[in-house]
C-alpha positions in Angstrom: 20.3 -33.6 -12.1 20.2 -31.0 -9.3 17.7 -32.1 -6.4 16.3 -29.5 -4.3 15.8 -30.4 -0.6 12.2 -29.6 -0.3 10.4 -32.6 -1.9 6.9 -31.1 -0.9 7.7 -27.8 -3.1 9.4 -29.5 -5.9 6.9 -30.7 -8.6 7.0 -34.5 -9.6 9.7 -34.9 -12.1 9.1 -36.6 -15.5 11.0 -36.3 -18.6 10.4 -33.1 -20.8 12.1 -30.0 -22.0 12.6 -26.7 -20.3 10.0 -25.3 -22.7 7.3 -27.9 -22.0 3.7 -26.6 -21.7 2.3 -26.5 -18.2 -0.3 -28.7 -17.3 -3.5 -27.3 -16.1 -5.3 -30.1 -13.7 -7.5 -28.9 -11.0 -7.9 -32.0 -9.0 -7.6 -31.5 -5.2 -5.3 -33.2 -2.9 -6.8 -35.2 -0.1 -6.5 -33.6 3.4 -5.3 -36.0 6.0 -8.6 -37.4 7.9 -6.7 -37.1 11.4 -6.5 -33.3 11.2 -9.0 -31.6 13.2 -11.5 -28.9 12.1 -11.1 -25.5 13.0 -14.0 -22.9 13.7 -15.3 -20.5 11.1 -15.0 -17.1 12.5 -15.2 -13.3 11.6 -11.7 -11.8 11.1 -10.8 -9.8 14.3 -7.3 -11.1 15.6 -5.3 -14.1 14.8 -3.0 -16.1 17.1 0.6 -15.5 16.5 1.2 -19.1 15.2 -0.9 -21.0 12.9 -1.9 -24.6 14.1 -2.0 -27.3 11.6 -4.6 -27.0 8.9 -7.9 -28.8 9.5 -10.1 -31.3 7.5 -13.4 -30.0 6.4 -12.0 -28.1 3.4 -13.8 -28.2 0.1 -13.4 -26.1 -2.9 -16.6 -23.9 -3.7 -18.3 -23.7 -7.0 -20.9 -20.9 -7.7 -23.9 -23.1 -6.0 -22.0 -24.0 -3.1 -20.6 -20.5 -2.4 -24.2 -19.3 -2.1 -25.0 -21.8 0.6 -21.8 -20.6 2.2 -22.6 -17.2 2.1 -26.2 -17.7 3.5 -24.7 -19.3 6.4 -22.0 -16.7 7.2 -23.5 -13.6 8.7 -20.5 -11.4 8.1 -20.8 -12.0 4.4 -24.6 -12.1 4.3 -24.8 -8.5 6.1 -22.3 -7.2 3.4 -24.6 -8.3 0.6 -27.9 -7.4 2.3 -31.4 -7.9 0.9 -32.3 -11.2 -0.9 -29.4 -14.0 -1.3 -31.4 -15.9 -3.8 -30.5 -13.7 -6.8 -26.7 -13.2 -6.4 -24.4 -12.8 -9.4 -21.3 -14.7 -9.0 -18.2 -14.5 -11.4 -15.1 -16.5 -11.1 -12.3 -14.2 -12.0 -9.1 -15.8 -10.6 -6.7 -15.5 -13.4 -3.6 -15.7 -11.2 -1.4 -18.8 -10.5 -2.8 -20.1 -7.2 -6.3 -19.3 -6.2 -10.1 -19.1 -6.9 -11.3 -15.8 -6.7 -15.2 -15.0 -7.0 -16.9 -11.7 -7.5 -20.3 -11.7 -5.7 -22.9 -9.0 -6.2 -26.3 -8.4 -4.8 -28.8 -5.3 -5.3 -27.5 -4.1 -1.9 -23.9 -5.0 -1.7 -20.9 -6.7 -3.1 -18.0 -8.9 -1.8 -15.0 -10.8 -3.1 -14.5 -14.3 -1.9 -10.8 -15.7 -2.5 -10.2 -19.5 -1.6 -6.6 -20.8 -1.4 -6.2 -24.3 -3.3 -3.9 -27.0 -2.0 -1.6 -26.8 -5.2 -0.5 -24.4 -7.7 -3.4 -23.5 -9.9 -1.1 -22.9 -13.1 0.5 -26.3 -12.7 -1.9 -28.6 -11.5 -1.9 -31.1 -8.4 1.7 -32.2 -9.4 2.9 -29.1 -7.3 1.0 -29.1 -3.8 0.8 -26.0 -2.0 -0.1 -25.1 1.7 -3.5 -23.6 1.8 -2.3 -21.9 5.1 -1.2 -19.0 3.0 -4.7 -17.4 3.2 -4.0 -16.9 6.9 -1.0 -15.0 6.1 -2.7 -13.1 3.4 -5.7 -12.1 5.7 -3.2 -11.2 8.6 -1.1 -8.9 6.2 -4.1 -7.4 4.7 -5.3 -6.5 8.1 -2.0 -5.3 9.3 -1.2 -3.2 6.2 -4.5 -1.7 6.2 -4.1 -0.5 9.5 -0.9 1.3 8.5 -2.3 2.5 5.1 -6.1 2.3 4.9 -6.2 4.4 1.8 -4.6 1.8 -0.3 -5.3 -1.7 1.2 -8.8 -3.1 1.0 -10.9 -4.3 4.0 -11.1 -7.9 5.1 -14.8 -8.7 6.3 -14.3 -12.4 7.0 -11.7 -15.1 7.3 -12.4 -18.8 7.5 -9.3 -20.9 8.3 -10.7 -24.3 7.8 -11.9 -23.4 4.3 -8.9 -21.3 3.6 -11.3 -18.5 2.7 -11.2 -14.7 2.6 -14.1 -12.5 2.2 -13.1 -8.9 1.4 -14.0 -5.7 -0.4 -14.8 -5.7 -4.0 -12.6 -3.4 -5.5 -15.3 -1.9 -8.0 -15.1 -0.8 -11.7 -13.4 1.4 -13.1 -10.7 -0.3 -11.0 -8.5 -2.8 -13.1 -5.4 -4.7 -12.6 -2.5 -2.3 -13.1 -0.8 -4.8 -15.5 -3.8 -4.7 -17.9 -3.7 -0.8 -17.6 0.2 -0.7 -18.5 -0.6 -3.0 -21.6 -3.4 -0.7 -22.7 -1.0 2.4 -22.5 -3.4 3.9 -19.7 -1.6 6.7 -17.6 -2.2 6.6 -13.8 -1.0 10.2 -12.7 -1.2 9.3 -8.9 0.4 5.8 -9.1 3.8 6.7 -8.0 2.5 8.8 -5.0 0.1 6.3 -4.0 2.6 3.4 -4.2 5.3 5.5 -2.4 3.0 6.2 0.4 2.1 2.5 0.7 5.5 1.0 0.5 7.0 3.7 2.9 4.1 3.1 5.6 4.2 -0.5 5.3 7.9 -0.8 5.3 8.9 1.7 8.1 6.1 0.9 10.5 6.9 -2.8 10.6 10.9 -2.3 10.8 13.2 -1.7 13.8 13.2 1.9 12.9 9.7 2.3 14.5 9.4 -0.9 16.7 11.2 -2.3 19.8 13.1 -5.5 19.4 10.6 -7.5 21.4 7.6 -6.3 19.1 9.7 -6.8 15.9 10.7 -10.4 16.9 6.8 -11.1 17.8 6.0 -10.2 14.3 8.9 -12.2 12.6 7.8 -15.2 14.7 4.2 -15.0 13.6 5.1 -14.8 9.7 7.9 -17.3 10.0 5.4 -20.1 9.6 4.8 -18.9 5.9 7.6 -21.0 5.1 6.3 -22.7 2.1 5.5 -19.5 0.3 8.8 -18.2 1.0 10.4 -21.7 -0.3 8.2 -21.1 -3.5 9.8 -17.7 -4.0 13.2 -19.2 -3.2 13.0 -21.6 -6.0 11.3 -19.9 -8.8 13.1 -16.5 -8.4 16.7 -17.4 -7.0 17.2 -20.9 -8.1 15.4 -22.3 -11.0 16.2 -19.6 -13.8 19.8 -20.3 -13.1 19.7 -24.0 -13.9 17.9 -26.6 -16.0 14.4 -26.8 -14.4 11.3 -28.8 -15.2 9.1 -25.8 -15.4 11.5 -23.1 -16.8 10.4 -21.8 -20.2 11.2 -19.0 -22.7 10.0 -17.7 -26.1 11.7 -20.6 -27.8 13.5 -21.1 -30.1 14.2 -17.4 -30.1 15.6 -17.2 -26.5 17.0 -20.5 -26.0 20.7 -19.3 -26.1 19.6 -16.3 -23.9 18.1 -18.7 -21.3 21.6 -20.9 -21.6 23.5 -17.7 -21.1 21.9 -17.0 -17.9 22.5 -20.5 -16.6 26.3 -20.3 -17.6 26.8 -16.7 -16.2 29.0 -17.2 -13.3 29.0 -13.6 -12.1 25.3 -13.6 -12.3 25.1 -16.6 -10.2 27.5 -15.1 -7.3 25.2 -12.1 -7.2 21.9 -14.0 -7.1 23.4 -16.2 -4.3 23.9 -13.0 -2.3 20.5 -11.9 -2.9 19.0 -15.3 -2.0 20.8 -15.2 1.3 19.5 -11.8 1.9 16.1 -12.8 1.1 16.2 -15.7 3.6 18.1 -14.1 6.5 17.2 -10.4 6.7 13.9 -10.1 8.6 13.7 -6.2 7.9 10.0 -5.5 7.7 6.7 -7.0 7.0 6.8 -7.4 3.2 3.8 -8.0 0.9 6.2 -10.5 -0.6 4.7 -10.3 -4.3 4.3 -6.6 -5.2 4.2 -6.8 -8.7 1.8 -4.9 -11.2 -0.7 -7.8 -11.4 -1.2 -7.2 -7.2 -2.3 -3.7 -7.8 -5.6 -2.3 -8.9 -6.0 1.2 -10.1 -8.1 4.1 -11.6 -6.7 7.5 -12.2 -7.3 8.4 -8.8 -7.2 5.4 -6.7 -4.6 2.6 -6.0 -5.3 -0.6 -4.0 -2.8 -3.4 -3.3 -4.1 -7.0 -3.0 -2.8 -10.5 -2.7 -0.2 -10.4 -0.1 -0.2 -14.4 0.4 3.4 -14.5 0.3 3.8 -12.1 3.3 6.9 -12.3 5.5 9.4 -10.3 7.5 12.4 -10.0 4.7 14.4 -7.3 3.1 12.5 -4.1 2.3 14.2 -3.8 -1.1 12.4 -7.2 -2.3 8.9 -5.1 -2.4 10.4 -2.0 -3.8 12.2 -4.0 -6.4 9.3 -6.2 -7.3 7.4 -3.1 -8.2 10.1 -1.1 -10.0 11.3 -4.2 -11.9 7.7 -4.8 -13.3 7.5 -1.4 -14.4 10.8 -1.8 -16.2 9.1 -5.0 -17.7 6.1 -3.0 -18.8 8.5 -0.3 -20.3 10.4 -3.0 -22.5 7.0 -4.7 -23.8 5.7 -1.4 -25.0 7.0 -1.9 -28.5 5.2 -5.3 -28.7 1.9 -3.2 -28.3 2.8 -0.1 -30.6 0.9 0.2 -33.7 0.6 2.8 -36.5 -2.0 4.8 -34.3 0.3 4.9 -31.3 3.9 4.1 -31.3 3.8 4.2 -27.6 7.0 6.5 -27.2 5.2 9.0 -25.2 4.0 6.2 -22.8 7.3 4.9 -22.3 8.5 8.3 -21.2 5.6 8.2 -18.7 6.7 4.8 -17.4 10.2 6.1 -16.8 9.0 9.2 -15.0 6.7 6.9 -12.9 9.8 4.7 -11.9 11.9 7.8 -11.0 9.0 9.6 -9.1 8.2 6.1 -7.2 11.6 5.8 -5.8 12.2 9.6 -5.2 8.8 9.9 -3.4 9.3 6.7 -1.4 12.8 8.0 -0.3 11.2 11.3 0.8 8.3 9.8 2.6 10.4 7.2 4.2 13.0 9.6 5.7 10.3 12.0 6.8 8.6 9.2 8.9 12.0 8.3 10.1 12.8 12.0 11.5 9.3 12.2 12.9 9.7 9.0 14.9 13.4 9.1 15.8 12.8 9.6 19.3 10.0 6.8 19.5 10.4 3.2 20.5 12.5 2.1 17.5 15.5 0.4 18.5 17.6 0.3 15.2 19.0 3.8 15.7 18.8 4.9 19.5 18.7 8.6 20.2 21.5 8.4 22.9 24.0 7.0 20.2 22.7 9.0 17.2 22.8 12.1 19.2 23.4 14.8 16.3 21.6 15.7 13.4 24.6 15.3 11.2 25.3 11.8 12.6 21.5 10.8 11.8 21.7 12.2 8.3 24.9 10.2 7.6 23.1 7.1 9.1 20.0 7.7 6.9 22.0 8.3 3.8 24.0 4.9 4.3 20.8 3.0 5.1 19.0 4.5 2.0 21.8 3.8 -0.1 21.9 0.2 0.7 18.1 0.0 0.4 18.4 1.5 -3.2 20.9 -1.0 -4.2 18.9 -4.0 -2.6 15.8 -2.9 -4.6 17.6 -2.7 -7.7 19.2 -6.2 -7.3 16.1 -8.0 -6.2 14.1 -6.0 -9.1 16.6 -7.3 -11.6 16.1 -11.0 -10.1 12.2 -10.6 -10.6 12.8 -9.5 -14.1 15.0 -12.5 -15.0 12.7 -15.0 -13.7 9.7 -13.5 -15.6 11.6 -14.2 -18.9 13.3 -17.5 -18.3 11.6 -19.1 -15.4 8.2 -20.6 -14.7 5.6 -17.8 -14.4 5.8 -15.0 -17.3 4.0 -11.8 -17.5 1.0 -10.9 -19.6 3.0 -7.8 -20.7 5.0 -10.1 -23.0 2.8 -13.0 -23.1 0.0 -11.0 -24.8 2.2 -9.8 -27.7 1.1 -12.4 -30.4 4.3 -12.4 -32.7 6.7 -14.6 -31.0 9.7 -12.9 -32.7 8.5 -9.5 -31.7 7.9 -10.7 -28.1 11.4 -12.3 -27.9 13.0 -9.2 -29.1 11.1 -7.1 -26.2 12.1 -9.9 -23.6 15.8 -10.1 -24.8 16.1 -6.2 -24.1 14.6 -6.4 -20.6 16.8 -9.7 -19.9 19.8 -8.0 -20.9 19.0 -4.7 -19.1 18.0 -6.8 -15.8 21.4 -8.7 -15.8 23.4 -5.7 -16.1 21.6 -3.7 -13.5 22.0 -6.7 -11.2 25.6 -7.2 -11.7 26.3 -3.4 -11.6 23.8 -2.2 -9.1 26.1 -0.6 -6.6 27.3 1.6 -9.2 24.3 3.5 -9.4 23.7 6.7 -7.2 20.5 7.8 -8.4 17.1 6.5 -9.9 17.9 8.9 -12.7 20.9 6.8 -13.7 19.1 3.7 -13.7 16.4 5.1 -16.0 19.1 6.1 -18.5 20.7 2.7 -18.4 17.3 1.2 -19.1 16.8 3.2 -22.3 20.4 2.2 -23.4 19.1 -1.1 -23.8 16.1 -0.1 -25.8 17.2 -1.2 -29.2 18.2 -4.7 -30.5 
C-alpha cells in the first residue's frame, strides 16, 4: 500500500473498494483550546503571513447567522432596514464550505464559511479553515485587477473563517449548470480571456519586480494544505489505488485500471506535478473550473478562489479549457429528440478556441504595453529590439499553451477516475450512456496530455477533440 507523506491531508484508511460511496458526515473537528482568538474585522488589508487559527470558531446555522449579522456593522449596513425578517438560504453545493444567501427588503449578501473538513467526505478528511483567508485575499487582489469579473468582498472574519461578499443575483447561474442546460453565453470567451489575461499578467514577473513578486509568493506559500490537496487529487490519486477514487463502475473499471498502468502517462503527470509545485509564475485562482464561474448572457463573475497560490499560469487556463472539453463530451448524454445538441457542441468548441485566442491576444497586448515598466523577466536593455521581443513572446506563449493543455488534461482525467466528479456527467442518469461520454473524454485527455507539445494552435486541439467524439 502506498502511503502519502501528509497524514493531515490523507483520509483515515479503512478497507473498501475504490468505488465505495462517499460518507456525508458533518461533525466538526475540535479546535485546540490553547489557540488564541483573532479579532473580527472588516476586510481592508491582510498581513503578509497568516498567524495560527484561533479558537472561537463555530459553524453558523440560519438562526445564529442572523445574530452574527446584527453584530457585524459591515454586513448589517449592506442589508439595511429591519434585520428581523431576513430570508436565508443555504446553497453550498460544493465540496468544502457552507454558503448562505441572505436577503432583506433593502439589500443582500452572501456568507461563506469554511469548515475544518472536506464537506463532501466528512470529518474523516480534515481541512484547514485558513483557506478562507486566502480566498478573501485573492478576491480582493483579483478584483483590483479585473473589477468587471470579480465580486466585491464586504467583510472577512478570520476567527470564524467567514467571508461576506456580494450576492451575485439572478439571472446569474453557475456556468456548469448553464452548459448542462445547453445555454449559449456569447461573451463568455471574451470575459474569461480578459479575466485570465489581467489576473495572470499583473501578478507575474512580466509586470512586477522580483522583490514585489517574491513578497506575493511568500504570502500565498502558507496556503500549503490546499495545494497539497490538489497535488493529491489531481496529480497522484488517479494514478494509483486510492481509497476515495471512483468511476462509473463497472463500465469504466478497466479504463481506470489502464490509467494506473500507463507508464507514459505517469511520466507526463510527474512533470506537471513538479511544475505545479515549483513554478511560482503568477497568482492563480487555483480552481478555475466551470463551477467557479457565474454567468448571464452578458455578465461573467469568477468566485471561490480558496485554492489561490502562486503557480504555473497554465494551471488556471487549463482548468477552464479542460472543463469546457468535459462539457463538450457530456452533451450526448443530455441530448434528446427535441435537441440533439450538435449545434451546441459546435458552440462549445468555438468558445474553447475563442477563449485561448482572445487570451493570447490580450496577454501579449498587456506585455507590449508594459514592456518598459517594472517587470524584471525580460529587461528592456537585453530585449532591445522588436524582433527579439517578438521571438521571446512567441517562445513564452508556446510554452504556456502546452502547459495549459497538459494541466487541462490532468484536470479532465481526475474528474473521471478520481474523487470529485462533475455534474456534467453525474447528471446523466443512464450509467451506460454516462460511461460512454466519460470514456471519450478520458481517452481524449490522455492523448492530449501525452501529445501536447505537438499542437501548434487551439484549432488543432478542437479538431483532435472531435476525433474522439465517437465510441
